[in-house]
C-alpha positions as CSV (number, residue, x, y, z in Angstrom):
1,X,50.3,47.0,163.0
2,X,48.3,49.9,164.8
3,X,49.4,53.3,165.8
4,X,47.7,55.4,168.3
5,X,48.7,59.1,168.6
6,X,48.4,61.2,171.8
7,X,49.9,64.4,172.7
8,X,50.6,66.9,175.3
9,X,52.4,70.3,175.6
10,X,55.4,70.0,173.3
11,X,55.4,66.1,172.6
12,X,53.4,63.6,170.6
13,X,53.3,60.0,171.5
14,X,52.9,57.2,169.0
15,X,52.1,53.9,170.4
16,X,52.9,51.1,168.0
17,X,51.2,47.8,168.3
18,X,51.9,44.5,166.4
19,X,54.7,43.6,164.2
20,X,57.1,46.1,162.5
21,X,58.4,44.2,159.5
22,X,58.5,44.4,155.7
23,X,54.6,44.1,155.5
24,X,53.9,46.9,158.0
25,X,56.9,49.2,157.8
26,X,55.3,51.1,154.8
27,X,52.2,51.9,156.7
28,X,54.2,53.2,159.8
29,X,56.4,55.3,157.4
30,X,53.4,56.8,155.6
31,X,51.5,57.5,158.9
32,X,54.6,59.2,160.5
33,X,55.3,61.1,157.3
34,X,51.7,62.3,157.2
35,X,52.0,63.4,160.8
36,X,55.0,65.4,159.8
37,X,53.2,67.0,156.9
38,X,50.1,68.0,159.0
39,X,50.2,71.8,159.1
40,X,48.8,71.8,162.7
41,X,51.7,69.6,163.9
42,X,53.8,71.9,166.0
43,X,55.5,69.6,168.6
44,X,59.2,69.4,169.0
45,X,59.4,65.8,170.2
46,X,58.1,62.5,168.9
47,X,58.1,59.5,171.4
48,X,57.7,56.1,169.8
49,X,56.2,53.6,172.3
50,X,57.3,50.1,171.5
51,X,55.6,48.4,174.5
52,X,53.2,46.5,172.3
53,X,55.6,45.7,169.4
54,X,56.0,41.9,169.3
55,X,58.4,41.5,166.5
56,X,60.7,43.7,164.4
57,X,63.2,43.1,161.7
58,X,65.7,45.2,159.7
59,X,63.0,46.8,157.6
60,X,61.7,48.4,160.7
61,X,65.2,49.6,161.7
62,X,65.5,51.2,158.2
63,X,62.1,52.8,158.6
64,X,63.1,54.3,161.9
65,X,66.4,55.7,160.7
66,X,64.6,57.3,157.7
67,X,62.0,58.9,160.0
68,X,64.9,60.1,162.3
69,X,66.5,61.8,159.4
70,X,63.2,63.4,158.1
71,X,62.1,64.6,161.6
72,X,65.6,65.9,162.5
73,X,65.5,68.1,159.4
74,X,62.6,69.8,161.0
75,X,64.1,70.1,164.4
76,X,61.9,67.4,165.9
77,X,63.6,64.9,168.3
78,X,62.7,61.3,168.3
79,X,62.8,59.0,171.4
80,X,62.2,55.4,171.9
81,X,60.0,54.3,174.9
82,X,59.2,51.0,176.6
83,X,60.6,48.5,174.1
84,X,59.8,44.9,174.7
85,X,62.8,42.7,175.7
86,X,63.0,41.4,172.2
87,X,62.9,44.7,170.5
88,X,65.3,46.2,173.0
89,X,67.8,43.5,172.3
90,X,67.6,44.4,168.5
91,X,68.0,48.1,169.3
92,X,71.0,47.4,171.5
93,X,72.7,45.1,168.7
94,X,72.2,47.6,166.1
95,X,73.3,50.6,168.1
96,X,70.1,52.5,167.4
97,X,70.2,53.9,170.9
98,X,73.3,55.9,169.8
99,X,71.0,57.7,167.3
100,X,67.6,57.7,168.7
101,X,67.7,57.8,172.7
102,X,65.7,55.7,174.9
103,X,63.5,57.4,177.5
104,X,61.8,56.0,180.5
Protein backbone atom coordinates (compact mmCIF):
# COMPACT_ATOMS: atom_id res chain seq x y z
CA UNK A 1 0.00 0.00 0.00
CA UNK A 2 1.23 3.45 -0.93
CA UNK A 3 -0.26 6.84 -0.13
CA UNK A 4 0.49 10.02 -2.07
CA UNK A 5 -0.65 13.32 -0.58
CA UNK A 6 -1.39 16.49 -2.51
CA UNK A 7 -3.30 19.56 -1.47
CA UNK A 8 -4.95 22.74 -2.60
CA UNK A 9 -6.83 25.57 -0.91
CA UNK A 10 -8.84 23.90 1.84
CA UNK A 11 -8.47 20.25 0.83
CA UNK A 12 -5.89 17.50 1.01
CA UNK A 13 -6.03 14.53 -1.34
CA UNK A 14 -4.73 11.10 -0.37
CA UNK A 15 -4.30 8.71 -3.29
CA UNK A 16 -4.23 5.15 -2.00
CA UNK A 17 -2.61 2.50 -4.15
CA UNK A 18 -2.56 -1.27 -3.56
CA UNK A 19 -4.53 -3.51 -1.24
CA UNK A 20 -6.28 -2.18 1.86
CA UNK A 21 -6.46 -5.22 4.09
CA UNK A 22 -5.29 -6.56 7.44
CA UNK A 23 -1.64 -6.22 6.40
CA UNK A 24 -1.82 -2.60 5.23
CA UNK A 25 -4.65 -1.01 7.25
CA UNK A 26 -2.34 -0.23 10.17
CA UNK A 27 0.06 1.63 7.85
CA UNK A 28 -2.80 3.70 6.39
CA UNK A 29 -4.20 4.39 9.87
CA UNK A 30 -0.84 5.60 11.15
CA UNK A 31 -0.21 7.71 8.05
CA UNK A 32 -3.60 9.44 8.29
CA UNK A 33 -3.30 9.90 12.05
CA UNK A 34 0.16 11.46 11.57
CA UNK A 35 -1.37 13.81 9.01
CA UNK A 36 -3.95 14.90 11.57
CA UNK A 37 -1.27 15.41 14.25
CA UNK A 38 0.81 17.59 11.92
CA UNK A 39 0.63 21.13 13.30
CA UNK A 40 0.76 22.63 9.81
CA UNK A 41 -2.33 20.69 8.74
CA UNK A 42 -5.05 23.30 8.42
CA UNK A 43 -7.40 21.81 5.85
CA UNK A 44 -11.09 21.19 6.42
CA UNK A 45 -11.50 18.37 3.86
CA UNK A 46 -9.76 15.07 3.24
CA UNK A 47 -10.49 13.29 -0.04
CA UNK A 48 -9.46 9.63 -0.19
CA UNK A 49 -8.87 8.55 -3.80
CA UNK A 50 -9.50 4.81 -4.22
CA UNK A 51 -8.88 4.63 -7.98
CA UNK A 52 -5.77 2.49 -7.46
CA UNK A 53 -7.05 0.23 -4.67
CA UNK A 54 -7.33 -3.28 -6.07
CA UNK A 55 -8.62 -5.06 -2.96
CA UNK A 56 -10.23 -4.14 0.33
CA UNK A 57 -11.65 -6.17 3.22
CA UNK A 58 -13.49 -5.46 6.46
CA UNK A 59 -10.28 -4.31 8.14
CA UNK A 60 -10.12 -1.47 5.63
CA UNK A 61 -13.74 -0.54 6.35
CA UNK A 62 -13.01 -0.48 10.08
CA UNK A 63 -9.95 1.69 9.55
CA UNK A 64 -12.00 4.14 7.43
CA UNK A 65 -14.72 4.42 10.05
CA UNK A 66 -12.12 5.02 12.74
CA UNK A 67 -10.50 7.81 10.71
CA UNK A 68 -13.94 9.29 10.01
CA UNK A 69 -14.59 9.52 13.76
CA UNK A 70 -11.17 10.97 14.49
CA UNK A 71 -11.21 13.56 11.71
CA UNK A 72 -14.84 14.54 12.40
CA UNK A 73 -13.90 15.46 15.96
CA UNK A 74 -11.47 17.99 14.44
CA UNK A 75 -14.19 19.36 12.08
CA UNK A 76 -12.51 17.80 9.04
CA UNK A 77 -14.84 16.23 6.47
CA UNK A 78 -13.80 13.02 4.71
CA UNK A 79 -14.87 12.05 1.21
CA UNK A 80 -14.36 9.00 -1.02
CA UNK A 81 -13.36 9.53 -4.64
CA UNK A 82 -12.97 7.25 -7.67
CA UNK A 83 -13.43 3.82 -6.08
CA UNK A 84 -12.77 0.89 -8.38
CA UNK A 85 -15.87 -1.13 -9.22
CA UNK A 86 -14.83 -3.81 -6.70
CA UNK A 87 -14.28 -1.29 -3.88
CA UNK A 88 -17.42 0.65 -4.83
CA UNK A 89 -19.47 -2.53 -4.46
CA UNK A 90 -18.04 -3.07 -0.97
CA UNK A 91 -18.83 0.52 -0.02
CA UNK A 92 -22.38 0.16 -1.30
CA UNK A 93 -22.96 -3.18 0.48
CA UNK A 94 -21.67 -1.85 3.80
CA UNK A 95 -23.53 1.45 3.56
CA UNK A 96 -20.34 3.46 4.01
CA UNK A 97 -21.63 6.17 1.66
CA UNK A 98 -24.26 7.01 4.28
CA UNK A 99 -21.38 8.05 6.54
CA UNK A 100 -18.55 9.07 4.20
CA UNK A 101 -19.92 10.67 1.01
CA UNK A 102 -18.68 9.84 -2.46
CA UNK A 103 -17.51 12.78 -4.61
CA UNK A 104 -16.87 12.93 -8.32
